[in-house]
N, CA and C of each residue as an Amber inpcrd file, in Angstrom:
protein
   567
  41.8110000  42.5880000 -47.1990000  42.1880000  42.7940000 -45.8220000
  42.3610000  41.4200000 -45.1840000  43.5480000  41.0400000 -44.9330000
  43.8410000  39.7270000 -44.3980000  44.1120000  39.7790000 -42.9020000
  44.0230000  38.6360000 -42.3250000  44.2960000  38.5140000 -40.8920000
  45.5910000  37.7600000 -40.7350000  46.3660000  38.2050000 -39.7610000
  47.5940000  37.4660000 -39.5100000  47.3170000  36.3710000 -38.4800000
  48.2700000  35.5340000 -38.2690000  48.0650000  34.3730000 -37.3940000
  47.8200000  34.7840000 -35.9450000  48.3670000  35.8780000 -35.5010000
  48.1460000  36.3510000 -34.1270000  46.6910000  36.7640000 -33.9450000
  46.1650000  37.4790000 -34.9230000  44.7630000  37.9080000 -34.8350000
  43.8150000  36.7040000 -34.8720000  44.1300000  35.7350000 -35.7020000
  43.3000000  34.5320000 -35.7650000  43.3650000  33.7510000 -34.4520000
  44.5260000  33.6720000 -33.8690000  44.6830000  32.9690000 -32.5930000
  43.9050000  33.6860000 -31.4970000  43.9500000  35.0220000 -31.5050000
  43.1970000  35.7880000 -30.5060000  41.6920000  35.5840000 -30.7060000
  41.2440000  35.6030000 -31.9270000  39.8250000  35.3960000 -32.2260000
  39.3940000  33.9920000 -31.7890000  40.2600000  33.0280000 -31.9980000
  39.9590000  31.6620000 -31.5850000  39.8170000  31.5640000 -30.0730000
  40.7040000  32.2400000 -29.3400000  40.6290000  32.2420000 -27.8770000
  39.3330000  32.8940000 -27.3940000  38.9900000  34.0400000 -28.0010000
  37.7620000  34.7380000 -27.6150000  36.5480000  33.8440000 -27.8850000
  36.5620000  33.1690000 -29.0200000  35.4630000  32.2740000 -29.3670000
  35.3790000  31.1150000 -28.3820000  36.5140000  30.5560000 -28.0010000
  36.5140000  29.4670000 -27.0220000  35.9900000  29.9430000 -25.6680000
  36.3870000  31.1170000 -25.2530000  35.9090000  31.6550000 -23.9760000
  34.4030000  31.8900000 -24.0440000  33.9280000  32.4490000 -25.1600000
  32.4860000  32.6500000 -25.3370000  31.7370000  31.3320000 -25.3380000
  32.2990000  30.3350000 -25.9980000  31.6810000  29.0070000 -26.0220000
  31.6220000  28.3960000 -24.6360000  32.6840000  28.5930000 -23.8560000
  32.7070000  28.0650000 -22.4870000  31.6220000  28.7300000 -21.6460000
  31.4960000  30.0490000 -21.7890000  30.4680000  30.7760000 -21.0340000
  29.0690000  30.3310000 -21.4690000  28.8610000  30.1960000 -22.7650000
  27.5620000  29.7620000 -23.2770000  27.2380000  28.3530000 -22.7940000
  28.2120000  27.4810000 -22.8010000  28.0170000  26.1130000 -22.3290000
  27.6530000  26.1040000 -20.8400000  28.3150000  26.9590000 -20.0560000
  28.0200000  27.0260000 -18.6220000  26.5920000  27.5230000 -18.3900000
  26.1930000  28.5510000 -19.1410000  24.8250000  29.0700000 -19.0120000
  23.8210000  28.0000000 -19.4390000  24.1150000  27.2970000 -20.5170000
  23.2370000  26.2170000 -20.9760000  23.1170000  25.1120000 -19.9480000
  24.2330000  24.7600000 -19.3230000  24.2090000  23.7300000 -18.2790000
  23.3770000  24.1780000 -17.0810000  23.5100000  25.4510000 -16.7260000
  22.7400000  26.0000000 -15.6040000  21.2440000  25.8730000 -15.8780000
  20.8160000  26.3770000 -17.0420000  19.3880000  26.3600000 -17.3530000
  18.8850000  24.9430000 -17.6550000  19.7360000  24.1000000 -18.1870000
  19.3560000  22.7070000 -18.3930000  19.0870000  22.0110000 -17.0620000
  19.9590000  22.2370000 -16.0830000  19.7750000  21.6500000 -14.7530000
  18.5410000  22.2350000 -14.0720000  18.3400000  23.5320000 -14.2460000
  17.1530000  24.1780000 -13.6660000  15.8770000  23.6000000 -14.2630000
  15.8950000  23.3620000 -15.5580000  14.7540000  22.7610000 -16.2390000
  14.5080000  21.3400000 -15.7330000  15.5740000  20.6090000 -15.5140000
  15.4560000  19.2400000 -15.0030000  14.8470000  19.2500000 -13.5940000
  15.2540000  20.1990000 -12.7620000  14.6990000  20.3210000 -11.4160000
  13.2010000  20.6230000 -11.5030000  12.8390000  21.5680000 -12.3550000
  11.4240000  21.9300000 -12.5110000  10.6030000  20.7370000 -12.9900000
  11.1420000  20.0030000 -13.9340000  10.4430000  18.8350000 -14.4660000
  10.2240000  17.7900000 -13.3720000  11.2410000  17.5300000 -12.5710000
  11.1180000  16.5330000 -11.5060000  10.1270000  16.9920000 -10.4330000
  10.1410000  18.2900000 -10.1240000   9.1820000  18.8010000  -9.1460000
   7.7550000  18.6920000  -9.6870000   7.5690000  18.9620000 -10.9640000
   6.2530000  18.8160000 -11.5820000   5.7960000  17.3630000 -11.5170000
   6.7020000  16.4460000 -11.8530000   6.3570000  15.0260000 -11.8200000
   6.0040000  14.5830000 -10.3900000   6.7180000  15.1190000  -9.4030000
   6.4040000  14.7930000  -8.0080000   5.0160000  15.3150000  -7.6430000
   4.6840000  16.5160000  -8.1050000   3.3500000  17.0700000  -7.8620000
   2.2640000  16.2190000  -8.5000000   2.5170000  15.7460000  -9.7110000
   1.5470000  14.8690000 -10.3800000   1.3960000  13.5480000  -9.6180000
   2.4920000  13.0390000  -9.0820000   2.4250000  11.8020000  -8.2920000
   1.6030000  12.0370000  -7.0230000   1.7210000  13.2280000  -6.4180000
   0.9000000  13.5570000  -5.2470000  -0.5820000  13.5630000  -5.6070000
  -0.9020000  14.1450000  -6.7520000  -2.2970000  14.1720000  -7.2050000
  -2.7900000  12.7500000  -7.4460000  -1.9730000  11.9350000  -8.0890000
  -2.3540000  10.5440000  -8.3440000  -2.5390000   9.7610000  -7.0440000
  -1.7510000  10.1040000  -6.0100000  -1.9100000   9.4630000  -4.7050000
  -3.2970000   9.7630000  -4.1440000  -3.6970000  11.0250000  -4.2300000
  -5.0220000  11.4090000  -3.7280000  -6.1440000  10.7390000  -4.5390000
  -5.9500000  10.6600000  -5.8380000  -6.9490000   9.9980000  -6.6900000
  -7.0530000   8.5130000  -6.3320000  -5.9180000   7.8780000  -6.0800000
  -5.9320000   6.4600000  -5.6980000  -6.6720000   6.2740000  -4.3720000
  -6.4760000   7.1800000  -3.4170000  -7.1830000   7.0860000  -2.1350000
  -8.6820000   7.2820000  -2.3310000  -9.0480000   8.2010000  -3.2070000
 -10.4730000   8.3830000  -3.5090000 -11.0570000   7.1120000  -4.1260000
 -10.2980000   6.4610000  -4.9900000 -10.7310000   5.1950000  -5.5790000
 -10.9360000   4.1300000  -4.5120000 -10.0150000   4.0770000  -3.5390000
 -10.1370000   3.0970000  -2.4540000 -11.3950000   3.3680000  -1.6320000
 -11.6130000   4.6230000  -1.3060000 -12.8060000   4.9720000  -0.5280000
 -14.0780000   4.6640000  -1.3120000 -14.0530000   4.9010000  -2.6110000
 -15.2090000   4.6100000  -3.4530000 -15.5140000   3.1150000  -3.4670000
 -14.4660000   2.2950000  -3.5400000 -14.6660000   0.8420000  -3.5300000
 -15.2700000   0.3740000  -2.2110000 -14.8050000   0.9410000  -1.0990000
 -15.3680000   0.5680000   0.2010000 -16.8270000   1.0100000   0.3060000
 -17.1190000   2.1950000  -0.1770000 -18.4940000   2.6960000  -0.1680000
 -19.3890000   1.8150000  -1.0450000 -18.8620000   1.4580000  -2.2180000
 -19.6210000   0.5850000  -3.1250000 -19.9000000  -0.7650000  -2.4540000
 -18.9360000  -1.2920000  -1.7210000 -19.1390000  -2.5420000  -0.9790000
 -20.2330000  -2.3860000   0.0670000 -20.2590000  -1.2520000   0.7570000
 -21.3100000  -1.0120000   1.7490000 -22.6840000  -0.9520000   1.0740000
 -22.7410000  -0.2920000  -0.0760000 -24.0070000  -0.2030000  -0.8040000
 -24.4710000  -1.5870000  -1.2610000 -23.5540000  -2.3920000  -1.7610000
 -23.9110000  -3.7410000  -2.2090000 -24.3550000  -4.6110000  -1.0360000
 -23.6960000  -4.4270000   0.1100000 -24.0850000  -5.1790000   1.3050000
 -25.5010000  -4.7820000   1.7300000 -25.7860000  -3.5070000   1.6860000
 -27.1350000  -3.0440000   2.0310000 -28.1800000  -3.6100000   1.0900000
 -27.8900000  -3.6050000  -0.2070000 -28.8190000  -4.1550000  -1.1990000
 -29.0240000  -5.6460000  -0.9710000 -27.9360000  -6.3570000  -0.7240000
 -28.0160000  -7.8030000  -0.4580000 -28.8650000  -8.0780000   0.7810000
 -28.6140000  -7.3210000   1.8450000 -29.3650000  -7.5230000   3.0890000
 -30.8580000  -7.2930000   2.8610000 -31.1930000  -6.2700000   2.1010000
 -32.5930000  -5.9900000   1.8120000 -33.2180000  -7.1170000   0.9910000
 -32.5150000  -7.5770000  -0.0420000 -33.0420000  -8.6750000  -0.8690000
 -33.1810000  -9.9590000  -0.0530000 -32.1970000 -10.2430000   0.7880000
 -32.2610000 -11.4510000   1.6210000 -33.4370000 -11.3580000   2.5790000
 -33.6710000 -10.1610000   3.1090000 -34.8300000  -9.9740000   3.9910000
 -36.1370000 -10.2000000   3.2470000 -36.1930000  -9.7250000   2.0070000
 -37.4040000  -9.9320000   1.1970000 -37.6250000 -11.4130000   0.9030000
 -36.5420000 -12.1170000   0.5800000 -36.6480000 -13.5600000   0.3010000
 -37.1160000 -14.2970000   1.5480000 -36.5200000 -13.9530000   2.6780000
 -36.8800000 -14.6410000   3.9220000 -38.3330000 -14.3440000   4.2880000
 -38.7550000 -13.1060000   4.0830000 -40.1570000 -12.7530000   4.3670000
 -41.1000000 -13.5190000   3.4630000 -40.7500000 -13.6310000   2.1810000
 -41.5890000 -14.3940000   1.2350000 -41.6620000 -15.8600000   1.6510000
 -40.5060000 -16.4050000   2.0670000 -40.4870000 -17.8020000   2.5080000
 -41.3850000 -17.9940000   3.7270000 -41.2570000 -17.1030000   4.6680000
 -42.0490000 -17.2150000   5.9060000 -43.5460000 -17.0880000   5.6020000
 -43.8780000 -16.1270000   4.7100000 -45.2920000 -15.9330000   4.3790000
 -45.8630000 -17.1640000   3.6790000 -45.0770000 -17.7230000   2.7480000
 -45.5450000 -18.9090000   2.0120000 -45.7160000 -20.0960000   2.9550000
 -44.7610000 -20.2760000   3.8530000 -44.8410000 -21.3990000   4.7810000
 -46.0040000 -21.2080000   5.7660000 -46.1690000 -20.0010000   6.2440000
 -47.2610000 -19.7290000   7.1880000 -48.6200000 -19.9170000   6.5070000
 -48.6900000 -19.5120000   5.2220000 -49.9490000 -19.6600000   4.4800000
 -50.3100000 -21.1290000   4.2960000 -49.3020000 -21.9740000   4.2770000
 -49.5400000 -23.4140000   4.1300000 -49.6710000 -24.1140000   5.4840000
 -49.6560000 -23.3370000   6.5470000 -49.8520000 -23.9000000   7.8790000
 -48.6380000 -24.5900000   8.4470000 -47.4430000 -24.2450000   7.9770000
 -46.1980000 -24.8810000   8.4520000 -45.7040000 -24.0960000   9.6620000
 -45.2870000 -24.8280000  10.7030000 -44.7180000 -24.1930000  11.8960000
 -43.3300000 -23.6590000  11.5320000 -43.1320000 -22.3660000  11.6590000
 -41.8890000 -21.7070000  11.1990000 -40.6870000 -21.9900000  12.1020000
 -40.9150000 -22.3870000  13.3240000 -39.8070000 -22.5620000  14.2600000
 -39.2510000 -23.9600000  14.3050000 -39.7820000 -24.9050000  13.5040000
 -39.3240000 -26.2930000  13.6110000 -39.0530000 -26.9180000  12.2520000
 -38.2200000 -27.9270000  12.2740000 -37.9970000 -28.7730000  11.1110000
 -37.4620000 -28.0410000   9.8930000 -38.0070000 -28.4620000   8.7450000
 -37.5400000 -27.9210000   7.4610000 -37.7270000 -26.4070000   7.3670000
 -38.7890000 -25.8920000   7.9220000 -39.0430000 -24.4440000   7.8730000
 -37.9110000 -23.6800000   8.5540000 -37.4820000 -24.1540000   9.6950000
 -36.3790000 -23.5030000  10.4180000 -35.0700000 -23.6490000   9.6430000
 -34.8860000 -24.8080000   9.0230000 -33.6630000 -25.0420000   8.2400000
 -33.6200000 -24.1600000   6.9940000 -34.7470000 -23.9840000   6.3380000
 -34.8020000 -23.1180000   5.1470000 -34.4580000 -21.6900000   5.5330000
 -35.0090000 -21.2230000   6.6340000 -34.7210000 -19.8590000   7.0810000
 -33.2480000 -19.7110000   7.4880000 -32.7080000 -20.6970000   8.1650000
 -31.2890000 -20.6670000   8.5650000 -30.3920000 -20.6970000   7.3310000
 -30.8010000 -21.5050000   6.3260000 -30.0320000 -21.5790000   5.0830000
 -30.0170000 -20.2160000   4.3780000 -31.1500000 -19.5420000   4.3920000
 -31.2230000 -18.2030000   3.7750000 -30.2950000 -17.2370000   4.5100000
 -30.2790000 -17.3060000   5.8300000 -29.3880000 -16.4310000   6.6100000
 -27.9190000 -16.7390000   6.3300000 -27.5970000 -18.0260000   6.2120000
 -26.2020000 -18.4230000   5.9370000 -25.7760000 -17.9310000   4.5560000
 -26.6290000 -18.1130000   3.5540000 -26.2910000 -17.6530000   2.1950000
 -26.1110000 -16.1290000   2.1720000 -26.9530000 -15.4370000   2.9060000
 -26.8130000 -13.9720000   2.9920000 -25.4510000 -13.6040000   3.5810000
 -25.0430000 -14.2860000   4.6600000 -23.7550000 -13.9910000   5.3030000
 -22.5840000 -14.3260000   4.3820000 -22.6770000 -15.4320000   3.6540000
 -21.6050000 -15.8010000   2.7190000 -21.4710000 -14.7290000   1.6330000
 -22.6000000 -14.3360000   1.0580000 -22.5730000 -13.3000000   0.0140000
 -22.0830000 -11.9580000   0.5720000 -22.5290000 -11.6350000   1.7800000
 -22.1010000 -10.3760000   2.4240000 -20.5850000 -10.3890000   2.6420000
 -20.0570000 -11.4950000   3.1490000 -18.6070000 -11.5960000   3.3700000
 -17.8340000 -11.5050000   2.0580000 -18.3710000 -12.1000000   1.0040000
 -17.7160000 -12.0300000  -0.3140000 -17.6800000 -10.5870000  -0.8120000
 -18.8020000  -9.9000000  -0.6890000 -18.8650000  -8.4980000  -1.1270000
 -17.8710000  -7.6510000  -0.3360000 -17.8500000  -7.8270000   0.9780000
 -16.9330000  -7.0450000   1.8250000 -15.4760000  -7.3580000   1.5060000
 -15.1620000  -8.6440000   1.3000000 -13.7760000  -9.0300000   0.9730000
 -13.3550000  -8.4440000  -0.3720000 -14.2610000  -8.4760000  -1.3610000
 -13.9410000  -7.8940000  -2.6700000 -13.7140000  -6.3900000  -2.5650000
 -14.5360000  -5.7200000  -1.7750000 -14.3770000  -4.2720000  -1.6080000
 -13.0400000  -3.9430000  -0.9320000 -12.7220000  -4.6950000   0.1120000
 -11.4530000  -4.4600000   0.8260000 -10.2710000  -4.7580000  -0.0920000
 -10.3570000  -5.8480000  -0.8700000  -9.2800000  -6.2170000  -1.7900000
  -9.0840000  -5.1280000  -2.8470000 -10.1710000  -4.6460000  -3.3850000
 -10.0970000  -3.6030000  -4.4060000  -9.5390000  -2.3020000  -3.8150000
 -10.0020000  -1.9470000  -2.6220000  -9.4910000  -0.7390000  -1.9530000
  -8.0010000  -0.8850000  -1.6670000  -7.5860000  -2.0800000  -1.2670000
  -6.1710000  -2.3250000  -0.9900000  -5.3390000  -2.1050000  -2.2550000
  -5.8700000  -2.5510000  -3.4120000  -5.1570000  -2.3350000  -4.6740000
  -4.9730000  -0.8530000  -4.9560000  -6.0170000  -0.0710000  -4.7400000
  -5.9050000   1.3770000  -4.9410000  -4.9040000   1.9840000  -3.9630000
  -4.9400000   1.5380000  -2.7310000  -4.0220000   2.1030000  -1.7260000
  -2.5760000   1.6940000  -2.0110000  -2.3870000   0.4920000  -2.5060000
  -1.0350000   0.0750000  -2.9000000  -0.5290000   0.9580000  -4.0320000
  -1.4030000   1.2230000  -4.9810000  -1.0550000   2.1250000  -6.0720000
  -0.7240000   3.5210000  -5.5280000  -1.4940000   3.9660000  -4.5380000
  -1.2300000   5.2630000  -3.9080000   0.1440000   5.3130000  -3.2500000
   0.5150000   4.2280000  -2.5830000   1.8450000   4.1640000  -1.9540000
   2.9340000   4.2300000  -3.0300000   2.7020000   3.5510000  -4.1380000
   3.6800000   3.6110000  -5.2300000   3.8190000   5.0390000  -5.7540000
   2.6990000   5.7430000  -5.8680000   2.7610000   7.1420000  -6.2950000
   3.5060000   7.9970000  -5.2700000   3.2610000   7.7510000  -3.9850000
   3.9680000   8.5070000  -2.9450000   5.4670000   8.2670000  -3.0310000
   5.8530000   7.0110000  -3.2180000   7.2800000   6.6930000  -3.3390000
   7.8860000   7.3680000  -4.5610000   7.1350000   7.3820000  -5.6600000
   7.6080000   8.0470000  -6.8670000   7.8180000   9.5340000  -6.6060000
   6.8810000  10.1540000  -5.8890000   7.0080000  11.5780000  -5.5610000
   8.2540000  11.8230000  -4.7050000   8.5010000  10.9460000  -3.7430000
   9.6830000  11.0910000  -2.8870000  10.9720000  10.9820000  -3.7040000
  11.0090000  10.0170000  -4.6130000  12.2040000   9.8280000  -5.4480000
  12.4230000  11.0540000  -6.3400000  11.3370000  11.5670000  -6.9230000
  11.4560000  12.7430000  -7.8040000  11.9430000  13.9540000  -7.0170000
  11.4070000  14.1470000  -5.8180000  11.8380000  15.2970000  -5.0090000
  13.3030000  15.1540000  -4.5910000  13.6900000  13.9450000  -4.2210000
  15.0890000  13.7190000  -3.8470000  16.0040000  13.9780000  -5.0430000
  15.5770000  13.5160000  -6.2160000  16.3650000  13.7640000  -7.4260000
  16.4660000  15.2460000  -7.7270000  15.3580000  15.9600000  -7.5780000
  15.3620000  17.4070000  -7.8330000  16.2560000  18.1280000  -6.8280000
  16.2120000  17.6780000  -5.5710000  17.0490000  18.3080000  -4.5430000
  18.5380000  18.0440000  -4.7640000  18.8510000  16.9430000  -5.4390000
  20.2640000  16.6010000  -5.6390000  20.8860000  17.3310000  -6.8330000
  20.0670000  18.0100000  -7.6180000  20.5780000  18.7270000  -8.7890000
  20.8420000  20.1740000  -8.4130000  22.0520000  20.6330000  -8.6880000
  22.4140000  22.0230000  -8.4390000  22.7380000  22.6910000  -9.7760000
  21.8970000  23.6330000 -10.1860000  22.1940000  24.3360000 -11.4380000
  23.5590000  25.0310000 -11.4130000  23.9230000  25.5990000 -10.2500000
  25.2210000  26.2720000 -10.1510000  26.3700000  25.2870000 -10.2910000
  26.2180000  24.1010000  -9.6880000  27.2670000  23.0850000  -9.8200000
  27.3770000  22.6120000 -11.2680000  26.2450000  22.4910000 -11.9590000
  26.2840000  22.0950000 -13.3710000  27.0190000  23.1340000 -14.2030000
  26.7180000  24.4060000 -13.9280000  27.3920000  25.4830000 -14.6560000
  28.8880000  25.4810000 -14.3510000  29.2280000  25.3170000 -13.0820000
  30.6420000  25.3190000 -12.6940000  31.3820000  24.1370000 -13.3130000
  30.7600000  22.9730000 -13.3180000  31.3800000  21.7920000 -13.9110000
  31.6170000  22.0080000 -15.4000000  30.6400000  22.5860000 -16.0750000
  30.7870000  22.8680000 -17.5000000  31.9160000  23.8680000 -17.7350000
  31.9440000  24.8980000 -16.9030000  32.9760000  25.9240000 -17.0390000
  34.3670000  25.3450000 -16.7800000  34.4720000  24.5060000 -15.7680000
  35.7670000  23.8870000 -15.4700000  36.1960000  22.9360000 -16.5790000
  35.2290000  22.2270000 -17.1510000  35.5520000  21.3280000 -18.2500000
  36.0520000  22.0930000 -19.4650000  35.4660000  23.2400000 -19.7190000
  35.8890000  24.0590000 -20.8540000  37.1950000  24.7960000 -20.5610000
  37.4490000  25.0600000 -19.2860000  38.6310000  25.8430000 -18.9100000
  39.9300000  25.1690000 -19.3410000  39.9790000  23.8430000 -19.2820000
  41.2250000  23.1680000 -19.6610000  41.5200000  23.3650000 -21.1440000
  40.4810000  23.3310000 -21.9830000  40.6980000  23.5690000 -23.4140000
  41.1380000  24.9970000 -23.6860000  40.5010000  25.9490000 -22.9970000
  40.8770000  27.3590000 -23.1690000  42.3020000  27.5770000 -22.6730000
  42.6430000  26.9730000 -21.5460000  43.9960000  27.1270000 -21.0030000
  45.0370000  26.5550000 -21.9590000  44.7240000  25.4060000 -22.5510000
  45.6580000  24.8130000 -23.5150000  45.8480000  25.7030000 -24.7280000
  44.7550000  26.2660000 -25.2080000  44.8540000  27.1810000 -26.3520000
  45.6220000  28.4320000 -25.9770000  45.3850000  28.9320000 -24.7970000
  46.1060000  30.1350000 -24.3340000  47.5960000  29.8440000 -24.2440000
  47.9280000  28.6790000 -23.7090000  49.3380000  28.3020000 -23.5980000
  49.9810000  28.2370000 -24.9840000  49.3040000  27.5860000 -25.9250000
  49.8430000  27.4900000 -27.2900000  49.9590000  28.8630000 -27.9260000
  48.9550000  29.7030000 -27.7150000  48.9900000  31.0600000 -28.2670000
  50.1730000  31.8330000 -27.6930000  50.3470000  31.7690000 -26.3650000
  51.4450000  32.5040000 -25.7180000  52.7940000  32.0000000 -26.1880000
  52.9230000  30.7020000 -26.3230000  54.1960000  30.1300000 -26.7490000
  54.5110000  30.5410000 -28.1870000  53.4850000  30.4530000 -29.0540000
  53.6940000  30.8280000 -30.4520000  53.9400000  32.3210000 -30.5930000
  53.2460000  33.1320000 -29.7910000  53.4220000  34.5850000 -29.8580000
  54.8380000  34.9550000 -29.4550000  55.3330000  34.3080000 -28.3910000
  56.6910000  34.6150000 -27.9400000  57.7290000  34.2150000 -28.9900000
  57.4820000  33.1040000 -29.6760000  58.4610000  32.6780000 -30.6750000
  58.3950000  33.5620000 -31.9160000  57.2060000  34.1370000 -32.2030000
  57.0840000  35.0250000 -33.3650000  57.7270000  36.3620000 -33.0700000
  57.5610000  36.8450000 -31.8320000  58.0800000  38.1640000 -31.4870000
  59.5820000  38.1630000 -31.2520000  60.1360000  37.0410000 -30.9030000
  61.5750000  37.0090000 -30.6590000  62.3020000  37.1680000 -32.0010000
  63.2160000  38.0800000 -32.0300000  63.9420000  38.2960000 -33.2900000
  64.8310000  37.0980000 -33.5910000  64.8710000  36.7850000 -34.8400000
  65.7170000  35.6820000 -35.2580000  67.1700000  36.1340000 -35.2040000
  68.0250000  35.2400000 -34.7660000  69.4530000  35.6180000 -34.7290000
  69.9770000  35.8730000 -36.1540000  70.7360000  36.9290000 -36.2390000
  71.2880000  37.3210000 -37.5410000  72.6750000  36.6640000 -37.6560000
  72.8430000  36.0460000 -38.7800000  74.1410000  35.4060000 -39.0040000
  75.1070000  36.4700000 -39.5240000  76.2010000  36.4500000 -38.9720000
  77.2010000  37.3960000 -39.4730000  78.1920000  36.6210000 -40.3380000
  78.4030000  37.1830000 -41.4890000  79.3470000  36.5320000 -42.4080000
  80.5410000  37.4800000 -42.6190000  81.5230000  36.9340000 -42.5340000
  82.6920000  37.7620000 -42.8320000  83.2540000  37.3390000 -44.1700000
  83.4320000  38.2740000 -45.0440000  83.8910000  37.9960000 -46.4010000
  85.2440000  38.3820000 -46.5710000
């Protein structure tokens, strides 16, 4: 059972049309998948933004705790100094005794400022990272919003349509030439 060229041409056209439809459906779902992926990534960036803010708050809290510990230790040192000096009969309000106590207060303030600056610097790093995550989320959402699954399907369908149209034109032209009867030569003998 053989196929003639007309049947093969028709089968080819049907296959091309089916391929065009399949390609359009694939483009639609591919674009939809891309949108979903970008929205998921934006959601993850939002979560990372919140985590970065928690990190910043933790660093500031840790700085407060370290400042409290430092203040307590400095107070203990100053109390020990005062007790030792008083036990030796040194006047605490004058001379070297006053300078030692002032020096202890200055060192405490320097260390306290260092701890606070480190905490703020570290928190700033986390917050900068959070801003980067927020920007990433915005870019992902904008990208997802710019993708249209229907436009992808239509573009695919239009791209395939020119090939199908060309095949249809060739099929129609060949069919017309096959169906037209060949002119019969008349010979006179």
